[in-house]
NUDRENGU-644874 format. One record per atom (N, C-alpha, C): residue in one letter; atom name; x, y, z. Coordinates in steps of 0.02 Angstrom, whole numbers. Layout:
// residues N
{"a","CA",{X,Y,Z}},
...
// end
This chain:
// residues 181
{"t","N",{6252,4625,3636}},
{"t","CA",{6282,4568,3668}},
{"t","C",{6344,4589,3705}},
{"l","N",{6352,4567,3767}},
{"l","CA",{6410,4582,3807}},
{"l","C",{6469,4539,3787}},
{"e","N",{6527,4569,3780}},
{"e","CA",{6587,4530,3766}},
{"e","C",{6623,4511,3831}},
{"y","N",{6613,4551,3884}},
{"y","CA",{6647,4540,3948}},
{"y","C",{6596,4548,4004}},
{"a","N",{6619,4531,4063}},
{"a","CA",{6577,4543,4122}},
{"a","C",{6574,4619,4134}},
{"t","N",{6517,4642,4160}},
{"t","CA",{6507,4713,4174}},
{"t","C",{6485,4721,4246}},
{"v","N",{6512,4770,4280}},
{"v","CA",{6492,4786,4348}},
{"v","C",{6470,4859,4349}},
{"t","N",{6412,4871,4380}},
{"t","CA",{6386,4939,4386}},
{"t","C",{6369,4952,4459}},
{"t","N",{6389,5010,4483}},
{"t","CA",{6370,5030,4551}},
{"t","C",{6338,5099,4548}},
{"a","N",{6294,5112,4595}},
{"a","CA",{6260,5177,4596}},
{"a","C",{6240,5194,4668}},
{"l","N",{6238,5257,4683}},
{"l","CA",{6211,5284,4745}},
{"l","C",{6160,5336,4726}},
{"v","N",{6098,5325,4745}},
{"v","CA",{6044,5371,4727}},
{"v","C",{6020,5407,4789}},
{"p","N",{6035,5473,4794}},
{"p","CA",{6011,5510,4853}},
{"p","C",{5936,5525,4847}},
{"l","N",{5901,5519,4903}},
{"l","CA",{5829,5533,4905}},
{"l","C",{5817,5581,4962}},
{"d","N",{5792,5639,4945}},
{"d","CA",{5780,5691,4995}},
{"d","C",{5707,5711,4990}},
{"l","N",{5668,5694,5041}},
{"l","CA",{5598,5712,5045}},
{"l","C",{5593,5780,5077}},
{"d","N",{5583,5831,5037}},
{"d","CA",{5583,5900,5061}},
{"d","C",{5512,5927,5058}},
{"f","N",{5482,5936,5117}},
{"f","CA",{5414,5964,5118}},
{"f","C",{5405,6006,5180}},
{"e","N",{5356,6049,5176}},
{"e","CA",{5335,6090,5233}},
{"e","C",{5261,6104,5223}},
{"f","N",{5224,6103,5277}},
{"f","CA",{5153,6122,5272}},
{"f","C",{5133,6163,5332}},
{"r","N",{5082,6203,5323}},
{"r","CA",{5054,6245,5376}},
{"r","C",{4979,6232,5377}},
{"g","N",{4951,6229,5437}},
{"g","CA",{4880,6217,5445}},
{"g","C",{4839,6278,5425}},
{"t","N",{4777,6266,5408}},
{"t","CA",{4730,6320,5391}},
{"t","C",{4663,6304,5424}},
{"d","N",{4616,6348,5418}},
{"d","CA",{4547,6338,5443}},
{"d","C",{4547,6318,5517}},
{"g","N",{4582,6355,5558}},
{"g","CA",{4582,6343,5630}},
{"g","C",{4633,6294,5655}},
{"f","N",{4670,6261,5611}},
{"f","CA",{4722,6215,5632}},
{"f","C",{4789,6251,5625}},
{"a","N",{4822,6261,5681}},
{"a","CA",{4883,6301,5680}},
{"a","C",{4946,6259,5670}},
{"g","N",{4938,6194,5660}},
{"g","CA",{4996,6150,5654}},
{"g","C",{5038,6164,5593}},
{"r","N",{5101,6147,5598}},
{"r","CA",{5146,6152,5541}},
{"r","C",{5192,6091,5543}},
{"g","N",{5220,6074,5488}},
{"g","CA",{5266,6018,5487}},
{"g","C",{5320,6028,5435}},
{"t","N",{5379,6005,5451}},
{"t","CA",{5437,6008,5407}},
{"t","C",{5476,5943,5416}},
{"n","N",{5501,5915,5362}},
{"n","CA",{5539,5854,5368}},
{"n","C",{5608,5869,5396}},
{"h","N",{5626,5839,5453}},
{"h","CA",{5691,5848,5485}},
{"h","C",{5739,5791,5468}},
{"a","N",{5715,5741,5432}},
{"a","CA",{5757,5683,5416}},
{"a","C",{5812,5703,5367}},
{"d","N",{5869,5669,5372}},
{"d","CA",{5924,5681,5326}},
{"d","C",{5909,5646,5259}},
{"t","N",{5947,5664,5209}},
{"t","CA",{5943,5630,5145}},
{"t","C",{5963,5557,5155}},
{"i","N",{5924,5511,5126}},
{"i","CA",{5943,5441,5128}},
{"i","C",{5973,5422,5061}},
{"v","N",{6015,5372,5060}},
{"v","CA",{6048,5350,4999}},
{"v","C",{6026,5279,4983}},
{"l","N",{6002,5270,4922}},
{"l","CA",{5982,5203,4899}},
{"l","C",{6040,5174,4860}},
{"p","N",{6072,5121,4885}},
{"p","CA",{6130,5093,4851}},
{"p","C",{6110,5040,4800}},
{"a","N",{6153,5029,4751}},
{"a","CA",{6142,4977,4701}},
{"a","C",{6208,4953,4673}},
{"a","N",{6214,4888,4661}},
{"a","CA",{6272,4859,4628}},
{"a","C",{6247,4800,4587}},
{"y","N",{6270,4796,4525}},
{"y","CA",{6250,4742,4480}},
{"y","C",{6312,4715,4445}},
{"a","N",{6314,4650,4437}},
{"a","CA",{6368,4618,4398}},
{"a","C",{6333,4571,4349}},
{"v","N",{6356,4572,4286}},
{"v","CA",{6324,4531,4235}},
{"v","C",{6376,4508,4185}},
{"t","N",{6364,4448,4158}},
{"t","CA",{6407,4422,4106}},
{"t","C",{6362,4382,4058}},
{"a","N",{6388,4371,3997}},
{"a","CA",{6349,4337,3946}},
{"a","C",{6391,4284,3911}},
{"h","N",{6357,4232,3888}},
{"h","CA",{6390,4179,3850}},
{"h","C",{6338,4152,3800}},
{"d","N",{6354,4157,3737}},
{"d","CA",{6307,4137,3683}},
{"d","C",{6241,4174,3693}},
{"r","N",{6186,4136,3700}},
{"r","CA",{6120,4166,3705}},
{"r","C",{6099,4180,3778}},
{"w","N",{6141,4162,3826}},
{"w","CA",{6124,4169,3897}},
{"w","C",{6162,4227,3929}},
{"t","N",{6127,4262,3973}},
{"t","CA",{6157,4315,4014}},
{"t","C",{6136,4301,4085}},
{"w","N",{6183,4307,4132}},
{"w","CA",{6166,4297,4202}},
{"w","C",{6204,4347,4243}},
{"g","N",{6177,4358,4302}},
{"g","CA",{6209,4408,4345}},
{"g","C",{6180,4406,4415}},
{"v","N",{6201,4455,4454}},
{"v","CA",{6177,4462,4523}},
{"v","C",{6169,4536,4537}},
{"g","N",{6120,4551,4578}},
{"g","CA",{6108,4621,4597}},
{"g","C",{6101,4627,4672}},
{"a","N",{6125,4683,4698}},
{"a","CA",{6116,4702,4769}},
{"a","C",{6093,4774,4767}},
{"y","N",{6031,4787,4787}},
{"y","CA",{6003,4854,4776}},
{"y","C",{5946,4867,4824}},
{"s","N",{5931,4930,4832}},
{"s","CA",{5873,4951,4871}},
{"s","C",{5820,4971,4821}},
{"g","N",{5765,4934,4823}},
{"g","CA",{5711,4950,4777}},
{"g","C",{5666,5006,4802}},
{"f","N",{5669,5017,4868}},
{"f","CA",{5625,5068,4897}},
{"f","C",{5653,5089,4965}},
{"g","N",{5648,5152,4980}},
{"g","CA",{5666,5177,5045}},
{"g","C",{5636,5246,5053}},
{"l","N",{5608,5259,5110}},
{"l","CA",{5577,5325,5122}},
{"l","C",{5577,5337,5197}},
{"e","N",{5593,5399,5215}},
{"e","CA",{5593,5417,5286}},
{"e","C",{5570,5489,5292}},
{"f","N",{5533,5502,5345}},
{"f","CA",{5518,5572,5363}},
{"f","C",{5520,5578,5438}},
{"d","N",{5536,5638,5461}},
{"d","CA",{5540,5653,5532}},
{"d","C",{5510,5722,5543}},
{"l","N",{5449,5724,5570}},
{"l","CA",{5415,5787,5580}},
{"l","C",{5433,5819,5646}},
{"g","N",{5469,5783,5689}},
{"g","CA",{5488,5810,5753}},
{"g","C",{5429,5819,5799}},
{"d","N",{5440,5855,5853}},
{"d","CA",{5387,5865,5902}},
{"d","C",{5361,5936,5903}},
{"d","N",{5372,5972,5847}},
{"d","CA",{5351,6042,5845}},
{"d","C",{5292,6053,5798}},
{"w","N",{5252,6002,5786}},
{"w","CA",{5193,6011,5744}},
{"w","C",{5132,5983,5780}},
{"g","N",{5074,6003,5758}},
{"g","CA",{5012,5986,5792}},
{"g","C",{4993,5913,5791}},
{"g","N",{5022,5873,5747}},
{"g","CA",{5004,5802,5743}},
{"g","C",{5057,5755,5770}},
{"e","N",{5100,5781,5814}},
{"e","CA",{5154,5739,5839}},
{"e","C",{5129,5679,5878}},
{"r","N",{5067,5682,5902}},
{"r","CA",{5040,5624,5938}},
{"r","C",{5010,5573,5890}},
{"a","N",{5009,5589,5828}},
{"a","CA",{4990,5541,5777}},
{"a","C",{5053,5506,5749}},
{"v","N",{5101,5547,5729}},
{"v","CA",{5165,5520,5705}},
{"v","C",{5217,5575,5706}},
{"e","N",{5276,5559,5729}},
{"e","CA",{5332,5606,5727}},
{"e","C",{5382,5586,5673}},
{"q","N",{5394,5522,5669}},
{"q","CA",{5445,5497,5623}},
{"q","C",{5425,5428,5598}},
{"a","N",{5438,5413,5535}},
{"a","CA",{5424,5347,5508}},
{"a","C",{5475,5333,5453}},
{"a","N",{5495,5270,5447}},
{"a","CA",{5541,5250,5394}},
{"a","C",{5528,5178,5374}},
{"l","N",{5536,5165,5310}},
{"l","CA",{5535,5097,5283}},
{"l","C",{5594,5092,5235}},
{"v","N",{5638,5046,5248}},
{"v","CA",{5698,5036,5207}},
{"v","C",{5697,4965,5182}},
{"t","N",{5714,4955,5118}},
{"t","CA",{5719,4887,5091}},
{"t","C",{5787,4878,5057}},
{"f","N",{5808,4815,5054}},
{"f","CA",{5870,4798,5019}},
{"f","C",{5860,4729,4988}},
{"n","N",{5874,4723,4924}},
{"n","CA",{5865,4661,4887}},
{"n","C",{5932,4632,4867}},
{"l","N",{5935,4565,4866}},
{"l","CA",{5995,4530,4845}},
{"l","C",{5972,4469,4806}},
{"g","N",{5995,4462,4743}},
{"g","CA",{5972,4404,4706}},
{"g","C",{6004,4396,4638}},
{"p","N",{6003,4333,4613}},
{"p","CA",{6028,4317,4547}},
{"p","C",{5975,4329,4493}},
{"a","N",{5999,4338,4432}},
{"a","CA",{5954,4347,4375}},
{"a","C",{5982,4310,4314}},
{"v","N",{5938,4291,4269}},
{"v","CA",{5958,4256,4208}},
{"v","C",{5914,4281,4150}},
{"a","N",{5943,4284,4090}},
{"a","CA",{5905,4304,4031}},
{"a","C",{5926,4260,3972}},
{"l","N",{5879,4250,3927}},
{"l","CA",{5891,4209,3868}},
{"l","C",{5870,4248,3806}},
{"d","N",{5915,4252,3757}},
{"d","CA",{5896,4280,3692}},
{"d","C",{5859,4224,3655}},
{"a","N",{5792,4224,3661}},
{"a","CA",{5751,4171,3633}},
{"a","C",{5754,4172,3557}},
{"t","N",{5754,4231,3528}},
{"t","CA",{5762,4240,3456}},
{"t","C",{5808,4300,3447}},
{"e","N",{5819,4320,3385}},
{"e","CA",{5861,4380,3372}},
{"e","C",{5828,4443,3400}},
{"r","N",{5762,4442,3408}},
{"r","CA",{5726,4502,3431}},
{"r","C",{5695,4496,3500}},
{"l","N",{5686,4435,3525}},
{"l","CA",{5651,4425,3589}},
{"l","C",{5699,4400,3643}},
{"t","N",{5699,4435,3700}},
{"t","CA",{5739,4415,3758}},
{"t","C",{5692,4406,3817}},
{"l","N",{5700,4350,3853}},
{"l","CA",{5660,4334,3911}},
{"l","C",{5706,4333,3972}},
{"g","N",{5682,4357,4029}},
{"g","CA",{5724,4358,4089}},
{"g","C",{5685,4349,4153}},
{"g","N",{5721,4333,4206}},
{"g","CA",{5689,4326,4271}},
{"g","C",{5741,4327,4326}},
{"s","N",{5717,4340,4386}},
{"s","CA",{5761,4340,4444}},
{"s","C",{5721,4320,4506}},
{"i","N",{5758,4298,4555}},
{"i","CA",{5731,4285,4622}},
{"i","C",{5771,4330,4669}},
{"a","N",{5737,4363,4715}},
{"a","CA",{5772,4409,4760}},
{"a","C",{5751,4397,4832}},
{"a","N",{5800,4398,4876}},
{"a","CA",{5786,4399,4947}},
{"a","C",{5783,4473,4967}},
{"q","N",{5728,4493,4998}},
{"q","CA",{5719,4563,5016}},
{"q","C",{5718,4570,5092}},
{"w","N",{5759,4616,5117}},
{"w","CA",{5760,4634,5188}},
{"w","C",{5722,4700,5194}},
{"a","N",{5678,4704,5242}},
{"a","CA",{5641,4766,5254}},
{"a","C",{5647,4784,5328}},
{"q","N",{5655,4849,5341}},
{"q","CA",{5658,4873,5410}},
{"q","C",{5609,4930,5417}},
{"a","N",{5567,4926,5468}},
{"a","CA",{5518,4979,5482}},
{"a","C",{5536,5013,5548}},
{"d","N",{5523,5077,5551}},
{"d","CA",{5538,5117,5610}},
{"d","C",{5484,5171,5615}},
{"f","N",{5454,5177,5675}},
{"f","CA",{5397,5223,5683}},
{"f","C",{5400,5252,5753}},
{"r","N",{5390,5317,5760}},
{"r","CA",{5392,5349,5825}},
{"r","C",{5333,5398,5831}},
{"l","N",{5301,5398,5891}},
{"l","CA",{5248,5446,5903}},
{"l","C",{5251,5469,5976}},
{"a","N",{5221,5527,5987}},
{"a","CA",{5218,5556,6055}},
{"a","C",{5155,5531,6090}},
{"v","N",{5159,5526,6156}},
{"v","CA",{5102,5504,6196}},
{"v","C",{5089,5557,6249}},
{"a","N",{5028,5580,6252}},
{"a","CA",{5010,5634,6299}},
{"a","C",{5012,5608,6371}},
{"n","N",{5048,5644,6413}},
{"n","CA",{5050,5627,6484}},
{"n","C",{5005,5672,6526}},
{"d","N",{4975,5723,6496}},
{"d","CA",{4934,5769,6535}},
{"d","C",{4861,5746,6541}},
{"w","N",{4844,5688,6516}},
{"w","CA",{4775,5664,6520}},
{"w","C",{4756,5645,6591}},
{"l","N",{4805,5627,6633}},
{"l","CA",{4790,5611,6702}},
{"l","C",{4777,5673,6744}},
{"t","N",{4809,5727,6726}},
{"t","CA",{4803,5790,6764}},
{"t","C",{4787,5847,6715}},
{"p","N",{4725,5849,6691}},
{"p","CA",{4706,5901,6643}},
{"p","C",{4722,5971,6669}},
{"g","N",{4747,6012,6625}},
{"g","CA",{4763,6081,6643}},
{"g","C",{4832,6090,6671}},
{"q","N",{4865,6036,6689}},
{"q","CA",{4934,6039,6713}},
{"q","C",{4980,6010,6659}},
{"p","N",{5023,6051,6631}},
{"p","CA",{5066,6027,6577}},
{"p","C",{5113,5972,6600}},
{"a","N",{5122,5924,6558}},
{"a","CA",{5168,5868,6571}},
{"a","C",{5204,5852,6506}},
{"a","N",{5267,5836,6509}},
{"a","CA",{5305,5819,6449}},
{"a","C",{5277,5755,6418}},
{"d","N",{5274,5754,6352}},
{"d","CA",{5250,5695,6317}},
{"d","C",{5299,5637,6326}},
{"g","N",{5272,5577,6326}},
{"g","CA",{5312,5517,6322}},
{"g","C",{5321,5498,6249}},
{"r","N",{5357,5444,6236}},
{"r","CA",{5370,5422,6168}},
{"r","C",{5360,5347,6161}},
{"f","N",{5329,5327,6106}},
{"f","CA",{5326,5257,6084}},
{"f","C",{5371,5252,6023}},
{"k","N",{5413,5202,6021}},
{"k","CA",{5454,5189,5962}},
{"k","C",{5444,5116,5943}},
{"v","N",{5427,5103,5881}},
{"v","CA",{5415,5036,5856}},
{"v","C",{5466,5022,5801}},
{"t","N",{5502,4966,5807}},
{"t","CA",{5550,4946,5755}},
{"t","C",{5544,4872,5742}},
{"g","N",{5563,4852,5683}},
{"g","CA",{5564,4782,5665}},
{"g","C",{5593,4772,5596}},
{"d","N",{5615,4710,5582}},
{"d","CA",{5640,4695,5515}},
{"d","C",{5623,4622,5498}},
{"d","N",{5630,4605,5434}},
{"d","CA",{5611,4540,5410}},
{"d","C",{5642,4527,5342}},
{"w","N",{5653,4464,5325}},
{"w","CA",{5675,4443,5259}},
{"w","C",{5616,4407,5225}},
{"a","N",{5608,4417,5160}},
{"a","CA",{5556,4383,5121}},
{"a","C",{5580,4375,5049}},
{"l","N",{5549,4328,5013}},
{"l","CA",{5568,4316,4943}},
{"l","C",{5522,4353,4895}},
{"g","N",{5551,4373,4840}},
{"g","CA",{5514,4405,4786}},
{"g","C",{5547,4386,4720}},
{"g","N",{5526,4417,4667}},
{"g","CA",{5556,4402,4603}},
{"g","C",{5527,4445,4548}},
{"q","N",{5558,4439,4489}},
{"q","CA",{5536,4477,4432}},
{"q","C",{5539,4433,4370}},
{"l","N",{5495,4448,4322}},
{"l","CA",{5497,4418,4256}},
{"l","C",{5493,4476,4206}},
{"g","N",{5526,4467,4149}},
{"g","CA",{5524,4520,4099}},
{"g","C",{5539,4494,4030}},
{"l","N",{5523,4536,3982}},
{"l","CA",{5539,4521,3912}},
{"l","C",{5550,4587,3875}},
{"t","N",{5592,4583,3824}},
{"t","CA",{5601,4640,3779}},
{"t","C",{5596,4613,3708}},
{"y","N",{5566,4654,3665}},
{"y","CA",{5560,4636,3595}},
{"y","C",{5586,4694,3554}},
{"e","N",{5634,4680,3510}},
{"e","CA",{5663,4732,3468}},
{"e","C",{5619,4741,3407}},
{"l","N",{5584,4798,3405}},
{"l","CA",{5539,4813,3349}},
{"l","C",{5578,4824,3285}},
{"r","N",{5632,4863,3291}},
{"r","CA",{5679,4874,3237}},
{"r","C",{5745,4895,3270}},
{"e","N",{5797,4898,3234}},
{"e","CA",{5862,4914,3264}},
{"e","C",{5860,4980,3302}},
{"g","N",{5878,4977,3366}},
{"g","CA",{5878,5037,3408}},
{"g","C",{5812,5052,3442}},
{"t","N",{5759,5013,3428}},
{"t","CA",{5695,5024,3460}},
{"t","C",{5668,4958,3488}},
{"s","N",{5660,4956,3555}},
{"s","CA",{5636,4896,3587}},
{"s","C",{5575,4912,3629}},
{"l","N",{5533,4863,3639}},
{"l","CA",{5475,4868,3681}},
{"l","C",{5482,4815,3735}},
{"g","N",{5469,4833,3797}},
{"g","CA",{5478,4785,3852}},
{"g","C",{5419,4784,3899}},
{"a","N",{5415,4730,3936}},
{"a","CA",{5364,4723,3989}},
{"a","C",{5396,4685,4046}},
{"s","N",{5374,4703,4107}},
{"s","CA",{5401,4667,4165}},
{"s","C",{5347,4659,4217}},
{"w","N",{5357,4610,4260}},
{"w","CA",{5312,4597,4315}},
{"w","C",{5354,4585,4377}},
{"t","N",{5337,4618,4431}},
{"t","CA",{5372,4608,4495}},
{"t","C",{5323,4575,4543}},
{"a","N",{5344,4520,4572}},
{"a","CA",{5302,4484,4619}},
{"a","C",{5294,4525,4683}},
{"p","N",{5235,4525,4712}},
{"p","CA",{5227,4559,4776}},
{"p","C",{5268,4525,4830}},
{"v","N",{5295,4564,4875}},
{"v","CA",{5335,4538,4930}},
{"v","C",{5296,4552,4994}},
{"s","N",{5285,4501,5034}},
{"s","CA",{5248,4508,5096}},
{"s","C",{5294,4495,5155}},
{"h","N",{5299,4544,5199}},
{"h","CA",{5342,4537,5258}},
{"h","C",{5299,4524,5320}},
{"d","N",{5327,4484,5365}},
{"d","CA",{5294,4468,5428}},
{"d","C",{5345,4481,5483}},
{"a","N",{5352,4543,5503}},
{"a","CA",{5403,4563,5551}},
{"a","C",{5377,4563,5622}},
{"t","N",{5418,4540,5667}},
{"t","CA",{5404,4548,5738}},
{"t","C",{5427,4618,5757}},
{"l","N",{5383,4656,5786}},
{"l","CA",{5398,4726,5802}},
{"l","C",{5417,4733,5875}},
{"d","N",{5468,4772,5888}},
{"d","CA",{5490,4788,5956}},
{"d","C",{5461,4856,5975}},
{"l","N",{5436,4860,6035}},
{"l","CA",{5407,4923,6061}},
{"l","C",{5451,4949,6117}},
{"e","N",{5472,5011,6110}},
{"e","CA",{5511,5045,6162}},
{"e","C",{5469,5103,6187}},
{"v","N",{5459,5106,6253}},
{"v","CA",{5418,5158,6283}},
{"v","C",{5462,5199,6330}},
{"r","N",{5459,5265,6321}},
{"r","CA",{5499,5310,6364}},
{"r","C",{5454,5366,6390}},
{"g","N",{5460,5379,6454}},
{"g","CA",{5427,5438,6484}},
{"g","C",{5352,5437,6484}},
{"v","N",{5320,5378,6477}},
{"v","CA",{5247,5375,6479}},
{"v","C",{5224,5363,6550}},
{"q","N",{5178,5404,6575}},
{"q","CA",{5154,5399,6644}},
{"q","C",{5086,5365,6647}},
// end
C-alpha cells in the first residue's frame, strides 16, 4: 500500500541494429541508418484506503528503420516509422486482501512515416536517371484501454493477468512526391 503519491519517469532507448547481405544471385545489402529512438514514460499514482488512482503518459510502441538508397530494395521501402504515445488515467481497487482489480482508458496518438524510391529510368530504358521519392506521413488519435487483476498467492508471490483493448487508427495520409518524372 502506498503511503504517499509516487512519480516515476523513464527513458527507454531502442536501437534496431541489423545488416543483411543478399545471396543466391541477389547482390543487395541493407543496414539500418536510423538513429536510436527513445520511448518516454511518466507515471504518477496515489492511494487512499482500498483505492489507487493515477495517470500515465508513455509510448507503448515505437519502431523506425532507414535502409537508405544503397540497397537493392530501395524501390520497395527505404525508411519506415511508427510512433505511438498514450495518455490516460487509471484506477485500481483492492477488492480483497489478496485480489486487486484495475483499469484505464488511454488516448493514443500514432504517427506513421514511410519513404520509397521511384524509378525514373522506365521512360528511357538504358539511360540512367536519378530516382524520385514518395514520402507518406500521417497521424491520428484513438481511444484504447486496459483491464487487469493481480492475486496474491502468498506473501511475496502474486499472479496477474491483463487485457489491452485493440486500438484502431484512421489517419489521413499526406503524400509528398519529389523528382518523379
